[in-house]
N, C-alpha and C positions, 0 to 999 in steps of 0.2 A: 545636293550634296551626298556625299559620304561619309559612315560615318567613322573609317579610317583616315578620312583627309579631317577631320574636324578639330579645333581648338578649343578645348573645355574648361570653364572656372566653374569651381565648387567653393561655395561660401557657407562654414556651418561652424559653430563652437563646439562640436564634438568631435573633437582627433580622434575617437575610433570610426566615426562615418566618413571622414575625410579618408582616413588609412584604407576602409573598406569599398570608398568609391577608388580612388586609385589603382588597388590592386585590383580590382573587376576590370578599371577601362585600361590600363596600361598598355594591354597587346590590340586594344581595339581601337584607340585614337590615335592619331598623330600626336597631339599633344596635352599635357592635363597640368592645372595648375589648379592649388588649394589654399584657401584662407581661412584662419577663424573667429579675425576681426570683422564686422560688418562695415567698419568704418574706414577700413582701407579699399571695399571695394572700389568706389568711385577712380580712385587714384590708380588702379589696376586698368580699370575700361580704358582710363585716359591713355596708360602709356604701351598698352597691348592690346590688339583684334581678337578678340572669341567670338566661337560661332552658335556655343551655346552658354549661359549661363544656367549653375543650378543652386538655388537659392533655398536656403531652408526658413520655413515659416517663424520659429523662437529662435530666439537667442536667448542664454542666460541673462535674467537682470531680477531687480524686484519682484515684479509681475510676469509672467508668460501669458501673452494673451493671444499674440499671432499678430497683432498689431508692428511690431519688429521690423518680421518679412514683409507686410503692407507697405509699410513705410519704403522699405529698401528696394522694393519692385515699382514705386511711384516714381524713387528717384530715379532709376535704372531708365525705366520705358519714357521721363521728362526728356534727359538725356540722351538717352541710344535706342532709339524707338524700334531699331533693326534688329537689336539681339532677341532673339527669344529666349525666356523664362521659364525655367521648369522648377515651381515649389516641390521643395520636401517636408512632408509634413506627418503627423502621425495618424494613425486612424480616427484618434477623437476631436482630430481637428477637420471631418472634413467638408463643414459649412462653410470655413475660414478657406481650405482650398476651393469651393465652388468659387467666394467671393473673388480669391484672385484671378479668377479667370475672366470676371469684370474690368477687373482693373488690368488687364493685358499680359496677363500669364499665358504663355502658348500651353500648359498642362500642368500636370503635377503627378508625383510619387509618394508612394505611403510607405513610410518606416514602419516593419522591417521588409522590404521590398524582395520580388523572385528578382535573379537578375537578369534570365533573359525578360522579364519584362519592363527593367530598366533599360536594357539595350535596346529593345523595340520602340519605348517608350520617343532616347534620342534619336532614334534612326528617323521615325515619323518628324519630329520636331523640323529635323534637319531638311526631311523631304520638303514641311510644308513653308519652310524660310525659301525654298531655292523655286518651288510654285505655289503660290497662297491658295490658288484655286483647288490643291488638293486637298484640303483641311477639311474635312466632315468631321462633329462628334458625335460618333457612331460606335455601337458594338456589333459586331459581325458574329452571329452565330453560322449555321451550316450554309446554306446558299442564301441567306434573309440576313438584312440588316436591319438593327432597329437604329431608330435616327432621334436625335434628338441636344437641341442644345438650350433649353432649358435647366433653370438650377435645380429643378424637381429629378429631370434626369440627370445630368452631370452626377448629383449626389448618387444616384442610382448606380450609375456606371460605375462609380469609383467601389462603393460598397460590391460590385459583384465582380468588380478585378481582385479585392481582398478575400474572398468568399471562395471565388471560383479555384484555385489550386491547392486548395486544402478538402479533406474528403468528408466534410461535415454535411449532415443533411439539411437539407434548405427546403422551408417554405414560403412559397410567394403568393401574395397577396393582393389582390386587385378585380376589380369590376371586369365585365365580359367585356371583352374587347380592347382589353390594353395591353395584349401582347405575351400572356406569362407562357407560352408554348415558345415562342422566340426567346423569350431569356433563358427557359431553361436549357433552350439548345448552344446556346453564350455561354451558358456555365459549363456543358457538358463540352464544348469545345476547347473551352480555357484550363480544362483541368489534366490531371495526368493519366486520366481514361479516355483520351478526346480519340484514340484510335482504336475504340472499343465499343460494343454497340448501344445506343441510344434507345432503346422502347419507351413509347408514348403509351400508357392506358390509360382511358376513360372511366375511371372507375366508379365514376357517378351512372354509367349506364349499364352497368353489369347488373343483372338478377343475384338474388339469394343463392339461385341453382348452379349458374354460371362463374361467378366468384371465382369457388376455388379450384373449378376446372380451367378457367382462362390462365390466372395468375399459380398457380402450384402445379398445373397439370393433370394425368391421369393415367391409371394403365388400361391396358384393354381388357375392359367387360367391367369398369367400374361402376357402369349404370348404363342403363338401358341404351344408348346410341354412340357408347363408347367402343367403336370397331377396331380401333388401334391407340397404339400408347400415343399419348402428348406431351408436347414439353411445354409447360408453365411460361409466361411472358416473367416470372422472375429470374429463373435457370436460364433464357434468353436474353437477360440482359448481365448474366454473371461476368466478372470484370470492366463493368460498364456503368450506365448510369440508367436507372427506373425512371420515369417519370408519371406520377400519378396524378394524371388531374381531375378536377371536383371531387377530392378528398372528403369535403366537406358532406360531401350527400351520399356516405356508404354508414348502413346500418350499425348499431352497435355491434350485433352479432359479426359481419364483417369486420371490424375495427377490433375485436379481440383477436379474431384470425390474423390479421396483417401485425399485430402487435406481438403474437407469440413468432412469429418470424422474424422480427425485426429485432426479437430478444436476444432470439437463439442464433440468431444467422443459417439458419437452414428450411429448407420446405421438405414438407411429405407431400409426395402426389396422390389423388384420390385413388383407391385399391392397393395402395401401397403400405407397409408400416416402416419403410426404409427410411431415416432423413439422408435430406441432400445437401451438404454442404454448399452456402451461396454468399458471394463475394458481389455487392453491388453499392453504386452510390443513390442515396432516394433525393429526388427532389418531388414536393407535394406541391400544388396550388387548387386555391381556392377563392371562389368570389363572396366569402361569407367572412365578414369583418371578425378579427381574434375574439374580441368580446362575446360575439354567439357563438362563435368554434367552440370558446369555453363553457359554453352550458353543458353540465356534464350528463344532462338527461338527452342529450344528441351527440356527445363526442366526448372522450375517454380523455380523462387531462393526463393519464401516462404514455397515450398515444403523440398528445399533440409534444410532449417534451422530446418525446423519439423522433419526432419529423419535424423539429422545430428548434435543431441548432442553432441557425441563423435564419431570422427572418429580414425577407425583401418585399416591400412595399412597393407594387410597381402603382404610378399616379396617373388622374383619369386623365385626359386629353383635356379637360374644361382645367385642369390645374398647371399644363404645361405651356405656360407662357411664351409664345414667338414661335412654339413648335407647327403649329395646325398649318401655317403656308411651307414652312421645309418640307413637311409631309406630303401636302398635295404635290408640292411639283414633282416631289419623287414617283409618288406615284402617276402622274402625268406624264411622266417621260417612259415611264415602265407600260402605263396603258397602249401610248401610242405606238410604241414599236410592237406589242403584243396583235394589237389588230390592225398595222400597218398602214397608219393614220400619217400624214405631213405634221411636221413642228406645229405643238399647238402652245398658247397660252391664256393665261387670265388677265380678262379685264380688269380694271382700276375696281370696278363693281362688283365684279364678281369675287374680287379677293377680301373686298368688306362684308360680302358675307358668309365667305369662309370661314373669317374670324370672327364673326359675331353669333356665329350658330353653337349650339350649347354641346351638344354631343352626348348624347346619353348611351350611345353606343361605339362612344370612344373613336379610336384610330381604325377597328373595322367600318362602322359607322361611315366613316371619311372615306376609306376606300374602296367601298362600293359606288359613294355618290361620284367619287371620280373616275371609276370605268364606266357608270353608266352615261355618264358625262360624254365623256369620249367616244362613247359609242355610238351615242346619239345623235351628235353634234356634227354638222357638214361645215361647219368653220375654222377658221384656223384659230380663232379667239374665242375663249368660252366666256358667256354671256353669267349674269346671274339667272337668267331663267334656265340656261342650260344645267346649272347643279341644281339638285331635286334630293332631298333627304326625304328617307324612309320614313313613314308613318309608323313602323312596326316599336322603333326606338319613341319617336314623338309623341305616342298616346299616351307614355307614362307621365308626362311632362307637363307641370300645372301651367305652362305656357302655349301651351299647344291643345288644353281638353277641349273638346267641342261640346261638353255640357254646358258651355257657358252662352247668358243669355244675349250678348253683345250683340250687336248685327253683324259689324262689321267683323269680329272674330269669327262667327258663325260662316261670313261668307270666304275669309282666307284660309277656313280649315274646308269650305267646300273645293274650292279652287284646289288644293293641294289633292284631294281626295280623287279629283277627277285626273290630274298629270298623273301620281302614282298609278292609279287603274292604266292608265294610257301609253306610260310610260314614256314620260314627259314630250308628247307627240300634240302639237299646240292644237292643231285643225280638229283633232278628236275630240282634245278635252273643251276645248271652244263648241263644237259642237252639238255635244253630251250636256253642256251647260246654257245652250242657248245665247251662244253669244258670235259675235265676229271674232275674229282671231286679231282687230286692232283692240276691240271693246276688251279682249282678254289679255291682251297686253298692257292694255292701261291698270288692269288691275292688278294686275302680276307687280307691276312698277309700285303702285300704290303701298303693296302690301312687303315690299321687298323681297318678294318669290324669285 
C-alpha cells in the first residue's frame, strides 16, 4: 500500500506532537486521526479501519516508565494483530523501544524526528503490511547491507538513525570483523553529505613519513620523491565524510597533527605555508576499548573529545542472539549467485554448528566460512563438514588451544589443521592423517566438525 492511500491514527498525549504529525502528514496520507487519551484507543479501532497506528511510549501520569505504551501495544496486538504499530519514543528510551519490537511493534521513531525519516518509516511499514516477506531489519550503506534482528543491533540501528543526520564526529568501537566500515558508510549515506565524497583512510598503516603527505598533501619538491603537487585525503573529503580506520594505532606525534587540523578546520600541505580551509565530517574507528584508548601515554584525551562527540559500540557476533543464521543465509544466497551454484541450503546439523560456534573473527569469519563452503561443496545441502572455521581466529580461543594434554582435544585440533591445510578436501586430509575417508567422517561426527 502507498502512503497516500493510508488511514493513520496517532495516539499521544502531547498535543504539540499531534499537531506536528498532522501538519506533516496531511498532504501525504489519505486520512489522519489524532487522539490524546489512550483509553479511547480501543474504541477508535473498533469504529474505524486504520492502516497504521502511531503510539507513544509514555503517557503523562505519576510515573513515566514506557510501560503505558507497552501495555496499549499488547492490547492492540491481542485484538487487532493485523494493524502495524509504530512506537513514538524519546532517545533516552531506546531499550524500551527495542523491547516493543519483541512485543509486536512494526518499528519505532525517535523524538525529535527527521520528517523524511518518519515518512520513510511509514512507507516501509505499509510495504511490509502488503508483503510480510519484504521485512528486513537492516541498515543500508552504499552497496552493502548491515543485517541484524537482535536487540543489540536494533539498539545500534536506532542510535545510528539518530546520529547520522547530524554533523557530529562519531567514534566507532568494536572488535575486528564486526563491520565498522559498513557502519561508517551507512552513516555517510544517511547524512546531509551523502552526495559528497566518502574517503576511507587506514591511518594505522601510515608510517610517520607518509602520514602528513597522505592526509595533508604536499607541494612539488617538498621532499625527495615529491615530483608533483598532491592533494591530501582530507582535502579530497572536503564537503563529505572522512573515515579514519584504526585510529587507535597512530602515534602521539600523528595525533597532535590531526588535532590541529580538527581544531583549526584547515590543513597545510608539506612544502607550503598557506593554510587551506576544509569542511569534513569525521568518523573514526578502533578495535581498542575506550578504557585503553583513554590512557594518555597512548592517546591524547583532547583528541578523544574531538573525535568522540557520539560513540557507537558495534556488538560482536557472539552477542547478537539470532543473527548468525540470518547472516549465514544472506551470505549463502550471495555466494551461490557469485559462483553460479544451484540453490543451496543448510542442513539442520549445519545450522546447529553455525549457531554453536564462538566467532572470534565476528561477521568476517562467518562470511569467509560460508564462501569456502559454497566453493568447495558439490551438494545442494550444506552439511556440518562443509563448514570449516579458520584456525587463524581459533588459535586464540581457549576452547581450541592445542597446548592441551587431553588426547581427544589434540585429535580434534589435528583433524581441523589437516582440513584447513587442504581447504576442506576430505580425501587429502584423510590421506595425510593416515585414515580412510569413512574413518575421518566418523571422527568429524564425533567432534562435531
